[in-house]
C-alpha positions in Angstrom: 75.0 -25.8 206.9 76.9 -28.6 205.4 73.6 -30.2 204.3 72.5 -27.1 202.6 75.8 -26.8 200.8 75.6 -30.4 199.7 72.0 -29.8 198.3 73.2 -26.7 196.5 76.1 -28.6 195.0 73.9 -31.4 193.8 71.4 -28.9 192.3 74.2 -27.1 190.4 75.5 -30.3 189.1 72.1 -31.4 187.9 71.5 -28.0 186.2 74.9 -28.2 184.6 74.1 -31.7 183.4 70.8 -30.5 181.9 72.6 -27.6 180.2 75.2 -30.0 178.8 72.6 -32.4 177.6 70.6 -29.6 175.9 73.8 -28.2 174.3 74.8 -31.6 173.1 71.3 -32.2 171.6 71.3 -28.8 170.0 74.8 -29.3 168.6 73.8 -32.8 167.3 70.7 -31.3 165.6 72.8 -28.3 164.3 75.4 -30.6 162.7 73.5 -33.8 162.0 69.9 -32.9 161.3 68.7 -32.4 157.7 66.5 -29.4 157.0 64.6 -29.1 153.7 65.4 -25.9 151.8 62.8 -24.5 149.3 63.0 -21.9 146.5 59.7 -20.0 146.4 58.1 -17.7 143.8 54.8 -16.0 143.7 54.8 -15.7 140.0 53.1 -18.9 139.0 49.9 -20.0 137.2 48.1 -23.1 136.0 48.1 -23.8 132.2 46.9 -26.7 130.0 49.7 -28.6 128.2 48.3 -27.6 124.9 48.9 -24.0 123.9 45.9 -21.7 123.3 45.1 -21.2 119.6 44.5 -17.6 118.6 42.0 -17.1 115.8 42.4 -13.8 113.8 40.6 -12.2 110.9 42.3 -13.1 107.6 40.9 -10.1 105.7 39.1 -6.8 106.0 35.4 -7.6 105.8 32.0 -6.9 107.3 30.7 -9.3 109.9 27.5 -11.2 109.1 27.1 -13.5 112.1 29.2 -14.2 115.2 29.0 -17.4 117.3 31.6 -16.2 119.8 30.4 -16.8 123.3 32.9 -16.8 126.2 33.3 -20.3 127.6 31.5 -22.0 124.8 32.7 -25.5 123.8 33.5 -25.8 120.1 34.6 -28.6 117.8 37.2 -28.4 115.1 35.6 -27.0 112.0 32.7 -25.2 113.8 31.9 -21.8 112.3 32.9 -19.1 114.7 32.4 -16.0 112.6 30.9 -15.5 109.1 32.1 -12.6 107.1 30.4 -11.0 104.1 31.1 -13.0 100.9 28.1 -12.0 98.8 30.3 -10.5 96.1 32.4 -13.7 95.8 29.3 -15.9 95.7 27.8 -13.8 92.9 31.1 -14.1 91.0 31.0 -17.9 91.5 27.5 -18.1 90.1 28.5 -16.0 87.1 31.5 -18.2 86.5 29.4 -21.3 86.8 27.0 -20.0 84.2 29.9 -19.2 81.9 31.3 -22.7 82.5 28.0 -24.2 81.5 28.0 -22.2 78.3 31.5 -23.3 77.5 30.6 -26.9 78.1 27.7 -26.5 75.7 29.9 -24.9 73.0 32.5 -27.6 73.4 29.9 -30.3 73.1 28.5 -28.7 69.9 32.0 -28.5 68.4 32.8 -32.1 69.3 29.6 -33.1 67.6 30.8 -31.2 64.5 34.1 -32.9 64.7 32.5 -36.3 64.9 30.3 -35.5 61.9 33.3 -34.3 59.8 35.3 -37.4 60.7 32.4 -39.6 59.8 31.9 -37.7 56.5 35.6 -38.0 55.7 35.6 -41.8 56.4 32.5 -42.1 54.1 34.2 -40.1 51.3 37.3 -42.2 51.6 35.3 -45.4 51.3 33.3 -44.0 48.4 36.4 -42.8 46.6 38.1 -46.1 47.1 35.1 -47.9 45.5 35.1 -45.4 42.7 38.8 -45.9 42.0 38.4 -49.6 42.0 35.5 -49.3 39.6 37.5 -46.9 37.4 40.5 -49.3 37.4 38.1 -52.2 36.4 36.6 -50.2 33.6 40.1 -49.3 32.4 41.2 -52.9 32.4 38.1 -53.9 30.5 38.4 -51.1 28.0 42.1 -51.9 27.6 41.3 -55.5 26.9 38.7 -54.6 24.3 41.1 -52.1 22.7 43.7 -54.8 22.4 41.3 -57.2 20.9 40.1 -54.5 18.4 43.7 -53.7 17.5 44.4 -57.4 17.0 41.4 -57.8 14.8 42.3 -54.7 12.8 45.8 -56.2 12.2 44.3 -59.5 11.1 41.9 -57.8 8.7 44.8 -55.7 7.4 46.7 -58.9 6.4 43.6 -60.4 4.9 42.8 -57.2 3.0 46.3 -57.2 1.6 45.8 -60.8 0.3 42.4 -59.7 -1.1 40.5 -62.0 1.1 38.6 -59.2 2.9 37.1 -56.1 1.6 39.0 -52.9 2.2 35.9 -51.3 3.8 35.7 -54.0 6.5 39.4 -53.3 7.4 38.8 -49.6 7.6 35.8 -50.0 9.9 37.7 -52.3 12.2 40.6 -49.9 12.2 38.3 -47.0 13.2 36.8 -49.2 15.9 40.2 -50.1 17.3 41.2 -46.4 17.3 38.0 -45.5 19.1 38.5 -48.1 21.8 42.1 -47.0 22.2 41.0 -43.4 22.8 38.4 -44.6 25.2 41.0 -46.6 27.1 43.3 -43.6 27.2 40.5 -41.6 28.8 39.8 -44.3 31.4 43.5 -44.6 32.2 43.4 -41.1 33.8 40.2 -41.6 35.7 41.8 -43.3 38.8 44.4 -40.6 39.1 41.7 -37.9 38.9 39.7 -39.6 41.6 42.8 -39.9 43.8 43.6 -36.2 43.4 40.0 -35.3 44.2 40.1 -37.5 47.3 43.3 -35.8 48.5 41.8 -32.4 47.9 38.6 -33.2 49.8 40.7 -34.9 52.6 42.8 -31.7 52.8 39.7 -29.6 53.1 38.3 -31.9 55.8 41.6 -31.8 57.7 41.6 -28.0 57.6 38.0 -27.9 58.9 38.9 -30.4 61.6 42.0 -28.5 62.6 39.9 -25.3 62.9 37.4 -27.1 65.0 40.1 -28.6 67.2 41.6 -25.2 67.6 38.3 -23.8 68.8 37.8 -26.7 71.1 41.3 -26.3 72.6 40.6 -22.6 73.1 37.3 -23.3 74.8 38.8 -26.0 77.0 41.5 -23.5 78.0 38.8 -21.0 78.9 37.0 -23.8 80.8 40.1 -24.6 82.8 40.7 -20.9 83.6 37.1 -20.6 84.7 37.3 -23.6 86.9 40.4 -22.3 88.5 38.6 -18.9 89.1 35.7 -20.8 90.7 38.1 -22.6 93.0 39.8 -19.4 93.9 36.5 -17.7 94.6 35.3 -20.7 96.7 38.5 -20.4 98.6 37.8 -16.7 99.2 34.3 -17.6 100.3 35.7 -20.3 102.7 38.2 -17.8 104.1 35.2 -15.7 105.1 33.8 -18.6 107.1 36.2 -18.5 110.1 36.2 -21.9 111.6 37.6 -23.4 114.8 41.1 -24.9 114.1 40.9 -27.2 117.1 38.3 -28.5 119.6 38.2 -26.7 123.0 36.7 -23.9 124.9 36.5 -20.2 124.0 38.8 -18.6 126.5 38.8 -15.1 124.9 36.3 -13.5 122.5 36.1 -10.2 120.8 32.8 -8.2 121.0 31.6 -8.5 117.4 28.2 -7.4 116.2 26.6 -7.9 112.8 27.5 -5.2 110.2 30.7 -4.3 112.2 34.0 -4.4 110.2 37.0 -6.3 111.2 40.5 -5.6 109.9 43.0 -8.1 108.7 44.9 -9.6 111.6 42.3 -8.6 114.2 42.2 -11.0 117.2 38.8 -12.6 117.3 39.1 -15.3 119.9 41.4 -17.8 121.6 40.5 -21.4 121.8 41.8 -23.4 124.8 42.1 -27.1 123.9 41.4 -29.8 126.4 44.5 -31.2 128.0 46.3 -31.9 131.3 47.0 -29.1 133.6 50.6 -28.0 134.4 52.1 -25.3 136.5 54.3 -22.6 135.1 56.5 -20.7 137.5 59.0 -17.9 137.0 62.0 -17.8 139.3 64.8 -15.3 139.8 67.9 -16.6 138.0 70.0 -17.0 141.2 67.2 -19.1 142.7 66.8 -21.4 139.7 70.0 -21.8 137.8 72.0 -24.7 139.3 69.4 -25.3 142.0 66.1 -26.3 140.4 66.4 -29.5 138.3 63.8 -31.8 136.7 62.5 -34.5 139.0 62.5 -32.3 142.2 59.3 -32.2 144.3 57.3 -29.1 144.6 54.0 -27.7 146.0 51.6 -25.3 144.2 49.5 -23.0 146.3 46.6 -21.3 144.5 46.0 -17.6 145.1 42.5 -17.0 146.5 42.3 -20.5 148.0 44.1 -20.5 151.4 46.3 -23.6 151.6 45.3 -24.2 155.3 41.7 -24.7 154.1 42.0 -26.0 150.5 45.5 -27.6 150.7 48.1 -27.4 148.0 48.9 -29.3 144.8 51.8 -31.8 144.7 53.9 -31.3 141.6 57.2 -32.4 140.0 59.6 -30.2 138.1 59.5 -31.3 134.5 61.6 -28.8 132.6 63.8 -25.8 133.5 64.7 -23.1 130.9 68.3 -22.5 130.3 67.8 -18.9 129.1 66.7 -15.8 131.0 63.6 -14.1 129.6 62.4 -10.8 131.1 64.7 -11.3 134.0 63.2 -14.7 135.0 63.8 -18.4 134.5 60.7 -20.4 133.3 60.1 -23.6 135.1 57.4 -26.1 134.1 56.0 -28.5 136.7 53.8 -31.6 136.2 50.8 -31.8 138.5 50.6 -35.2 140.3 47.5 -37.1 139.1 44.6 -38.2 141.2 44.8 -35.5 143.9 41.7 -34.6 145.9 41.7 -30.9 146.0 38.4 -29.0 146.7 39.3 -26.4 144.1 37.9 -26.1 140.5 41.2 -26.3 138.7 41.3 -24.5 135.4 43.6 -22.7 133.1 45.0 -19.4 134.2 44.6 -19.8 138.0 47.5 -17.8 139.7 49.4 -19.0 142.7 52.8 -19.6 144.2 55.3 -22.5 143.9 57.8 -23.8 146.3 60.4 -26.3 145.1 62.4 -28.6 147.3 65.9 -27.9 146.2 68.0 -29.7 148.8 68.3 -31.1 152.3 71.2 -29.8 154.4 72.2 -29.4 158.0 71.5 -26.1 159.9 75.2 -25.7 160.3 75.8 -25.9 156.5 72.9 -23.4 155.9 74.3 -21.1 158.5 77.8 -21.2 157.1 76.5 -20.7 153.6 74.5 -17.6 154.7 77.4 -16.2 156.5 79.6 -16.7 153.5 77.1 -15.0 151.3 76.9 -12.0 153.7 80.7 -11.8 153.9 81.3 -12.0 150.1 78.4 -9.7 149.2 79.6 -6.6 147.4 79.5 -3.4 149.5 79.1 0.1 148.2 81.9 2.5 149.2 81.2 6.1 150.1 84.0 8.4 149.0 83.5 12.0 150.1 84.1 14.7 147.5 86.0 17.8 148.4 
């Protein structure tokens, strides 16, 4: 009996020792171990870093051709949709014809201006020569008149002394008078030529000013027409809807030739090439003060079970500080060079779990208990 009691005592002590060891281990784990805590949201998706460019219709017009094919790769400047611009093209052709006519008229007027200027220069040169000739003739006649006057005076003295016949003196006096009258007539000739030159020059200037006025008016019409052509070309170009950036057509409108689009209608969306990022939306209590840039995260794609396809490693890059639609936007950078058997593309939905802290089970338990104790409770007050 004593042996059985001793065996039972040793078994109890051994069981108690195991219990104490297990309890000590559990308490050590409970207070000393570190457990990773995650914040999880199922509202997440993949996006490219570049925003999608939405292309809309700038005007109300009829569709001529449409090159919108979902998934098509386009380059910046490629024509996506061509709208009807026949009226504008006809107006451009008409304006160009009018512009050519204006250029012809301007060239003709400029030729007339050049001819008038040349004629005016020739008249000035001719008048200058004529005035010089008239001045020379006046000086010559004036010299002869003086000589005749001197000769008449000499004959008058000789006639008074009876050395010359009175008839010779009278003839010389008439000759001197005739030459003086001729000199007086020639004295006015340069002034007359100068006045004629000024009159003709004034007429030429009036003609030139009239031509210049016509040229300026036509040049103004020419400038206005060129501006109209530029405006019409701009309108034509507006009807050639081009891709603003290179990328892939992620959304297209069903357009058919002869259909009409309204101003502002959404025609397509171009998704540029770029790196993928994850966009997650967390509830404010889970994100504010908990999620910060630099924290590690995992992205699990919807439709691709993580046990088979794995998940994407990511890093929190930015956290919004404002609440929008009741959620906090969190952007995550996808870690490069990951081998994931999933065709990653823009728009894939999924879930995100962010590692927010590492704490002991005791701290987590106390925190949960504190939240439960401090949570507001609704009070039921019976009404009488």
